[in-house]
C-alpha positions in Angstrom: 0.0 0.0 0.0 1.1 3.6 -0.5 1.3 6.4 2.0 -2.0 8.0 0.7 -3.9 4.8 1.6 -2.3 4.8 5.1 -3.3 8.5 5.6 -6.9 7.8 4.6 -7.4 5.2 7.4 -5.0 6.8 9.9 -2.8 3.6 10.2 0.9 3.0 9.8 2.1 0.9 6.9 3.8 -1.6 9.3 0.5 -2.3 11.0 -1.2 -2.9 7.7 1.5 -5.3 6.5 1.1 -7.4 9.6 -2.6 -7.9 8.8 -1.9 -9.3 5.3 -5.6 -9.6 4.4 -7.5 -6.7 2.8 -10.8 -7.9 4.2 -9.5 -7.3 7.7 -9.7 -3.6 7.0 -13.4 -3.8 6.1 -16.5 -3.2 8.3 -18.7 -6.1 9.1 -21.2 -5.5 6.4 -18.5 -5.0 3.8 -16.8 -8.3 4.9 -20.0 -10.2 4.3 -20.3 -8.6 0.9 -16.7 -9.5 0.2 -17.2 -13.1 1.0 -20.6 -13.6 -0.7 -20.2 -11.5 -3.8 -16.8 -9.8 -4.4 -14.6 -12.9 -4.1 -16.8 -15.2 -6.2 -17.0 -12.5 -8.9 -13.3 -12.0 -8.8 -12.7 -15.8 -9.2 -15.1 -16.0 -12.1 -14.3 -12.8 -14.0 -10.7 -12.3 -12.8 -11.6 -8.7 -12.2 -14.2 -6.4 -10.6 -14.7 -2.7 -10.9 -16.2 0.1 -8.8 -17.4 -2.1 -5.9 -18.7 0.1 -3.0 -17.2 -1.0 0.3 -16.5 0.6 3.7 -13.1 0.6 5.5 -12.8 0.8 9.3 -11.5 4.2 10.4 -10.2 4.6 14.0 -11.8 8.0 14.4 -14.7 8.3 12.0 -15.8 4.7 12.3 -16.0 4.0 8.6 -14.6 5.3 5.3 -16.7 4.8 2.1 -14.5 3.7 -0.8 -14.8 2.3 -4.4 -12.6 -0.7 -5.1 -11.2 -2.1 -8.3 -9.5 -5.5 -8.2 -7.6 -7.7 -10.6 -6.4 -11.3 -10.1 -3.0 -12.2 -11.4 -0.3 -14.9 -10.9 3.2 -14.0 -9.8 5.8 -16.8 -9.5 3.0 -19.4 -9.5 1.1 -17.6 -6.7 -2.4 -16.1 -7.2 -2.4 -12.5 -6.0 -4.8 -9.6 -6.2 -4.0 -6.0 -7.3 -6.4 -3.6 -5.6 -7.0 0.1 -6.3 -9.0 2.1 -3.8 -10.7 5.4 -4.3 -12.3 7.5 -1.5 -16.0 7.8 -2.3 -17.1 10.4 0.2 -17.2 13.2 -2.4 -19.1 10.9 -4.8 -21.6 9.9 -2.1 -22.1 13.6 -1.2 -22.6 14.3 -4.9 -25.1 11.5 -5.3 -27.0 12.6 -2.2 -27.2 16.1 -3.6 -28.3 14.7 -6.9 -31.0 12.6 -5.3 -32.2 15.6 -3.2 -32.2 17.8 -6.4 -34.2 15.2 -8.2 -36.6 14.9 -5.3 -37.1 18.7 -5.2 -37.6 18.8 -9.0 -40.3 16.1 -8.7 -42.0 18.0 -5.9 -42.0 21.2 -7.9 -43.3 19.3 -10.9 -46.1 17.8 -8.9 -46.8 21.2 -7.4 -46.9 22.8 -10.8 -49.2 20.1 -12.2 -51.5 20.5 -9.2 -51.6 24.3 -9.8 -52.3 23.8 -13.5 -55.1 21.3 -12.7 -56.5 23.7 -10.2 -56.4 26.6 -12.7 -58.0 24.3 -15.4 -60.8 23.5 -12.9 -61.3 27.2 -12.2 -61.4 28.0 -16.0 -63.8 25.1 -16.7 -66.0 26.3 -13.9 -65.9 29.9 -15.2 -66.7 28.7 -18.7 -69.6 26.6 -17.6 -70.9 29.5 -15.6 -70.5 31.8 -18.6 -72.4 29.3 -20.8 -75.2 29.0 -18.2 -75.5 32.8 -18.0 -75.5 33.1 -21.8 -78.3 30.4 -22.0 -80.2 32.1 -19.3 -79.9 35.5 -21.1 -81.0 34.0 -24.4 -84.0 32.3 -22.6 -84.8 35.6 -21.0 -84.7 37.4 -24.3 -87.1 34.8 -25.7 -89.5 35.1 -22.8 -89.6 38.9 -22.8 -89.9 39.0 -26.6 -92.8 36.6 -26.5 -94.6 38.6 -23.8 -94.1 41.9 -25.7 -96.1 40.6 -28.7 -99.4 40.9 -26.9 -99.2 44.7 -26.1 -97.6 45.4 -29.5 -100.5 43.7 -31.3 -102.9 45.8 -29.2 -101.0 49.0 -30.1 -101.0 48.0 -33.8 -104.8 47.2 -33.7 -105.6 50.4 -32.0 -103.5 52.4 -34.5 -105.4 50.7 -37.4 -108.7 51.6 -35.8 -107.7 55.2 -35.3 -106.4 55.4 -38.9 -109.8 54.4 -40.2 -111.7 56.9 -38.1 -112.3 60.5 -38.9 -109.3 62.5 -37.7 -107.5 65.7 -38.3 -104.3 65.8 -40.3 -102.2 66.1 -37.1 -103.9 63.1 -35.6 -103.4 61.1 -38.7 -99.6 61.9 -38.7 -99.5 60.8 -35.0 -101.3 57.6 -35.7 -99.0 56.9 -38.7 -96.0 57.3 -36.4 -97.5 55.1 -33.8 -98.2 52.4 -36.4 -94.7 52.7 -37.9 -93.0 52.4 -34.5 -95.2 49.5 -33.5 -94.3 47.7 -36.8 -90.5 48.2 -36.2 -90.9 46.9 -32.6 -92.8 43.9 -33.9 -90.1 43.1 -36.4 -87.5 43.4 -33.7 -89.5 41.1 -31.4 -89.8 38.6 -34.3 -86.0 38.7 -34.8 -85.4 38.1 -31.1 -87.8 35.2 -31.0 -86.1 33.6 -34.0 -82.7 34.2 -32.4 -83.8 32.5 -29.2 -85.2 29.6 -31.1 -82.1 29.1 -33.2 -79.7 29.4 -30.2 -81.6 27.7 -27.4 -84.0 25.5 -29.2 -83.5 23.0 -32.0 -83.1 25.5 -34.8 -85.7 27.5 -36.8 -88.8 25.7 -37.8 -89.9 25.7 -41.4 -93.2 24.8 -43.0 -92.9 23.6 -46.5 -95.3 24.4 -49.3 -95.3 24.6 -53.1 -94.9 28.2 -54.0 -94.1 30.6 -56.9 -90.8 32.0 -55.8 -90.7 34.8 -58.4 -94.1 36.1 -57.3 -93.1 35.9 -53.6 -89.9 38.0 -54.3 -91.8 40.4 -56.5 -94.4 41.0 -53.6 -91.6 41.5 -51.1 -89.8 43.9 -53.5 -93.0 46.0 -53.8 -93.4 46.3 -50.0 -89.8 47.3 -49.6 -90.1 50.0 -52.3 -92.9 51.5 -50.2 -90.8 51.4 -47.1 -87.8 53.0 -48.9 -89.2 55.7 -51.1 -86.7 57.2 -53.5 -84.6 54.0 -53.7 -84.6 51.8 -56.8 -85.1 48.0 -56.5 -84.7 45.8 -59.6 -86.0 42.2 -59.6 -84.4 39.8 -62.1 -85.9 36.3 -62.7 -84.2 33.2 -63.9 -86.0 29.9 -64.6 -89.6 29.0 -64.1 -91.9 26.8 -62.1 -92.4 26.3 -58.4 -90.3 25.3 -55.5 -90.9 23.7 -52.1 -90.0 26.0 -49.2 -91.4 28.1 -46.4 -92.9 31.3 -47.9 -92.7 33.3 -44.7 -89.1 32.4 -44.1 -88.1 33.2 -47.7 -89.8 36.6 -47.4 -87.7 37.2 -44.3 -84.6 36.4 -46.3 -85.5 38.9 -49.0 -86.5 41.6 -46.5 -83.3 41.2 -44.3 -80.9 41.1 -47.3 -82.6 44.0 -49.1 -82.7 46.2 -45.9 -79.0 45.4 -45.4 -78.2 46.3 -49.0 -80.2 49.6 -48.8 -78.5 50.5 -45.5 -74.9 49.9 -46.8 -75.3 50.4 -50.5 -74.9 53.6 -52.5 -78.2 55.6 -52.5 -77.7 56.6 -56.2 -77.4 53.0 -57.4 -80.2 50.4 -57.6 -80.3 47.2 -55.5 -80.7 44.1 -57.6 -82.7 41.1 -56.4 -82.3 37.9 -58.3 -84.6 34.8 -57.9 -83.3 31.8 -59.8 -84.9 28.3 -60.2 -82.5 25.6 -61.3 -83.1 21.9 -61.6 -82.3 21.0 -58.0 -81.7 24.3 -56.3 -83.3 27.6 -55.5 -81.2 30.8 -55.4 -82.0 34.2 -54.0 -79.3 36.9 -54.2 -79.2 40.6 -53.4 -76.5 42.9 -54.9 -75.5 46.5 -54.1 -72.7 48.8 -54.9 -70.9 50.6 -52.1 -68.0 50.2 -49.7 -66.6 46.7 -49.6 -67.0 44.6 -46.4 -63.7 44.6 -44.5 -61.7 41.4 -44.9 -61.4 40.9 -41.1 -65.2 41.2 -40.7 -66.1 38.5 -43.3 -65.5 35.5 -41.0 -67.8 37.0 -38.4 -70.4 38.5 -40.6 -73.2 36.0 -39.7 -72.5 36.0 -36.0 -75.5 37.3 -34.0 -75.6 40.8 -32.3 -72.9 42.3 -34.7 -73.6 45.5 -36.5 -71.6 47.2 -39.3 -70.0 50.7 -39.0 -72.7 52.2 -41.2 -75.5 51.1 -38.9 -73.7 52.4 -35.8 -73.1 55.8 -37.5 -76.7 56.1 -38.5 -77.9 55.0 -35.0 -79.8 52.1 -36.4 -82.3 50.4 -34.2 -81.1 47.0 -35.5 -79.5 44.7 -32.9 -77.5 42.9 -35.6 -79.6 39.7 -36.0 -80.6 40.1 -39.7 -77.8 38.2 -41.4 -77.7 35.6 -38.6 -81.4 34.8 -39.1 -80.8 34.7 -42.9 -78.1 32.1 -42.4 -80.3 30.1 -39.9 -83.2 30.1 -42.4 -80.9 28.8 -45.2 -79.6 26.1 -42.9 -83.1 25.1 -41.8 -83.9 24.6 -45.5 -80.8 22.4 -46.0 -78.7 25.1 -47.6 -76.4 28.0 -46.8 -75.7 31.7 -47.5 -72.6 33.1 -49.3 -71.1 36.6 -49.7 -68.7 38.2 -52.1 -67.6 41.9 -51.6 -65.2 44.0 -53.5 -64.9 47.8 -54.2 -65.2 47.2 -58.0 -68.0 44.6 -58.1 -69.9 45.6 -55.0 -71.5 43.2 -52.5 -73.6 40.2 -53.2 -75.4 37.9 -50.7 -76.7 34.7 -52.1 -78.9 32.1 -50.4 -78.8 28.6 -52.0 -81.2 25.9 -50.8 -82.6 22.7 -52.4 -85.5 23.4 -54.8 -87.5 20.5 -53.3 -87.7 19.4 -49.7 -86.1 16.0 -50.2 -83.7 16.9 -53.1 -80.6 16.7 -50.9 -81.6 13.2 -49.7 -82.2 11.8 -53.2 -79.1 13.2 -54.9 
């Protein structure tokens, strides 16, 4: 042995030479391991590497070491060459490593728990927001339904007064009352449709065979009376009848034309096209004017959204017109499309099957 080894275990080299056996320097546990594992491995493999043992230390009790050993023959005698490395620093490093790993695992678990708690809070807030939204929509439906009765009474009273003998001033007042009641009634109808589409199972449609061109022509005439001074052109394509809900199609025409008249150029006509093809029915409304902003197009059919023009004019609309048009198209098994540029203007087109079961038989 060298002087370094002697210093490690605080013993003189002469004392160590007298012992002659390396295992005499080991603690009881290391001696057992030496007999049961180390020596059998050394005999089979002729060498062992990095075996953790403990040496007896007169002051500290024990000294952790790592031992490498090799069996060799010298002059016909089997001997063992042993290299010993103090393992205290390594053990300390391993302990620190285990502690660091344990702390990291605790932090990871804590972070996961915090994330789970945050996710639970967000889910609860989302559910609460959804419940509030549903409650609000249901409340809109209830209030809108209850408003219909007094509005009908107002409209009936206005009609009776309009037919009675009255002065010009009274006639103007009655006309204003009737006009305001009609606007309120249309708003109530839109709110009821919105509630049915959002909270219920979608808008209901009642199919019937109808002359689409005649329906669009009647709607156009009513809109001309409501918008004096504006030009509405009706273009027809195809002939025959289609199977659809006449009231809902009239809503489509009214909402799209009112939208076009609101946003379109006053000096340019609004064009309404009704087209009957072999399997589809198309209704489109075109106007010239400022193009719809690109970032608005993906949200155009969302409810309760209004364009800048309506806001500027202080429109009484709550932004349900295009949403209801889309829901009517979907209820008929179709959809609504829009194209808008500065050069070509804006066109909304509703496309639905011409017959009720056309989409099922194609």
